[in-house]
Residue, then its C-alpha position, 0 to 999 in steps of 0.5 A: m510211371s506204373k500206368l506206362l508199365f501196366r499197358p502190356f498187362g492191359i493189352v493182353a487182358g483185353i485180347a483175352a477178354g475179347l476171345i472169352g467174351k466171344r466164346l461165351f456169347q456163342g455158347l449162350w446164343r446156342v441156348v437161345d437159338d440153333a441159328k447163328p445170331p443175326k448181324p445188324e448188316e443182314r437184311p432179313a434179321p428179325i428185329g427182336k432176335l437182333a436186339l436180344a443178340l446185341a444186348f447179350e453180346g454187349a453185356l457179356f463183353r462188358l462184363v468180361r472186359g471189366l473183370a479181365e481188366h480189374g484182375s490184370r490190375h491186381a496181378f500187376s499190383r502183386l508183381t510191382g506193389a503199385w496200383p495202376g490207375e485211380r484208387a476208390a474214393e474215400a467214403k464220406 
């Protein structure tokens, strides 16, 4: 039941994480290069710059998304008293 009630929290956190990740990537890329980051569908994209842009973008999005999801689960838990999802496995 808590997983179903958590779904709106997760959706909002995912949207916010996407917007924040995009802004962070744009700011980071400005430090790397003055030009816009290359996209895979662009024909003249230098492979080195493209690889760097994709790696930065992927890492930032995954980082921000993971932190947003974890934070939204904590907020949901504080509001309802139930943790939505799996608990950590017991250490052996």
